[in-house]
C-alpha angles and dihedrals in degrees: 000000000000093000091054095045102094094063109065097210092049090046091052092050095047093045090051090049097048102027119096110236113284096004106102113060119233090235089074089066100043101076136054106249138177124249104283125244118224106230099173140013125193139158124225128169093346094309122113110219123202120194110208139185125205131170119231107236098182134352122180091182091055114018091179089064092063111112095015123121114235122211120202141156129225123194117207128198129163092354095307136102100243100165134037132176135171118232088190127234119323106261100351150061126287111263099193 
């Protein structure tokens, strides 16, 4: 998933393929973003959680988001994204 993240269309396809239904929010596919950096990995209740950071390159739906760094967490189990949560932008308010 991380290697496909920088290209929005590829990101959308890979998130649809690996995301459990209703888990990954559509906002994650609406903006051009950089390849994320994994800042933390932990396991809880059989789910591996990755905390990631990615900078918004361009976002027509939310121009104020451009240039901000987004923090989010993905939980993986059995080859699927089963949990997702926004940590919000790094050092600011959510523009969506």
